[in-house]
C-alpha positions as CSV (number, residue, x, y, z in Angstrom):
1,M,-8.1,13.3,37.1
2,R,-7.7,17.0,35.6
3,K,-11.4,17.5,36.6
4,R,-11.1,15.4,39.9
5,F,-8.0,17.6,41.7
6,A,-9.0,20.6,39.2
7,A,-5.5,20.2,37.9
8,D,-4.0,22.2,34.9
9,Y,-1.2,18.8,33.9
10,V,-1.6,15.8,35.2
11,D,1.9,13.2,35.4
12,T,1.7,9.9,34.4
13,V,3.6,6.7,36.2
14,T,2.4,3.4,34.4
15,E,3.2,-0.5,34.9
16,A,1.4,-3.0,33.9
17,G,0.0,-5.2,37.5
18,I,1.3,-2.3,40.0
19,V,-1.6,-2.7,42.3
20,L,-0.7,-6.3,42.3
21,F,2.2,-5.3,42.8
22,L,1.5,-2.1,45.3
23,A,-1.0,-4.9,47.1
24,E,1.3,-7.5,48.0
25,A,4.5,-4.5,49.6
26,A,1.2,-3.5,51.5
27,E,1.1,-7.1,52.8
28,G,4.4,-8.0,53.4
29,L,4.0,-10.9,50.6
30,R,6.7,-8.9,48.2
31,E,9.9,-7.0,48.5
32,M,10.8,-3.6,47.1
33,I,10.9,-5.1,43.2
34,P,11.7,-3.4,40.5
35,E,8.0,-2.3,39.3
36,V,7.4,-1.0,43.1
37,V,10.7,1.5,43.5
38,S,10.4,2.9,39.9
39,A,7.1,3.2,40.4
40,I,7.8,4.5,44.1
41,K,10.8,6.6,42.1
42,S,8.6,8.1,39.6
43,V,6.0,10.1,42.6
44,N,8.6,11.0,44.3
45,I,10.2,13.3,40.6
46,S,6.4,14.4,40.6
47,V,6.1,15.1,44.1
48,D,9.7,16.9,44.2
49,A,10.0,18.4,40.8
50,H,6.0,19.8,39.8
51,Q,5.0,20.0,44.1
52,S,2.5,17.0,43.2
53,N,-0.3,17.0,46.1
54,Q,-2.3,14.6,44.9
55,L,-1.9,10.9,43.4
56,A,-4.2,8.1,42.3
57,I,-3.8,4.5,42.0
58,V,-5.8,3.7,39.0
59,A,-7.2,-0.3,38.0
60,R,-9.2,-1.4,35.1
61,S,-11.4,-4.2,33.9
62,G,-9.7,-6.9,31.7
63,C,-6.1,-6.0,32.7
64,A,-3.6,-7.9,30.6
65,G,-0.8,-7.3,33.5
66,N,-3.4,-8.8,36.8
67,P,-6.3,-10.7,34.8
68,I,-8.4,-11.5,37.4
69,A,-12.2,-10.9,38.8
70,D,-12.8,-7.5,39.2
71,E,-13.8,-7.2,43.1
72,E,-10.1,-9.4,43.7
73,Q,-9.0,-6.5,41.7
74,H,-10.9,-3.7,44.4
75,L,-9.4,-5.9,47.3
76,Q,-5.8,-4.9,45.3
77,L,-7.1,-0.9,45.0
78,Q,-7.6,-1.0,48.7
79,K,-5.1,-2.0,49.6
80,A,-2.3,-0.4,46.9
81,V,-4.4,2.8,48.0
82,S,-3.2,2.5,51.6
83,F,-0.1,1.7,50.8
84,L,0.6,4.6,48.5
85,R,-1.1,6.9,51.3
86,S,1.6,5.4,54.3
87,H,4.1,6.2,52.0
88,Y,2.9,9.7,50.8
89,P,0.7,10.6,54.6
90,D,1.0,14.6,53.4
91,L,-0.9,13.7,49.7
92,E,-4.3,13.1,48.8
93,V,-4.1,9.4,47.5
94,I,-7.6,8.1,46.1
95,G,-7.9,5.1,43.6
96,L,-10.1,4.7,40.5
97,W,-11.4,2.0,39.2
98,V,-12.1,1.8,35.3
99,D,-15.4,-0.9,34.0
100,I,-14.4,-1.3,30.4
101,S,-17.2,-4.0,30.0
102,G,-19.6,-1.6,28.3
103,P,-19.6,0.6,25.7
104,Q,-18.1,3.2,27.1
105,P,-15.5,3.3,29.9
106,V,-17.0,4.6,33.3
107,V,-14.4,5.5,35.6
108,S,-15.9,5.6,39.2
109,E,-13.4,6.9,42.3
110,F,-12.9,3.3,44.6
111,V,-13.4,5.2,48.5
112,A,-10.1,2.7,50.4
113,A,-10.4,3.1,54.6
114,R,-7.7,5.0,55.7
């Protein structure tokens, strides 16, 4: 994150299964459940207090909070990015995929349609 955005500091907001919750919110399948509201509140603090102008949502293989196939989680990640872009149109929003299936984690930027 620091390298990708050339940032001195990175605020981190974590919530197990957040990619699933954001994807479902994007599709209108779920109301704004507490996990989504909490994540948005935390991002708002980062934007307002620290003038953050980039946002990354991260999903990973083997996620215990969202135990599904990687391919399905890729689709959820795209939807989560779209949801966040709609809430934060002035921020650069990207999705990151972390593959932990090998000896070293591999992080790749996941491009979602605009």
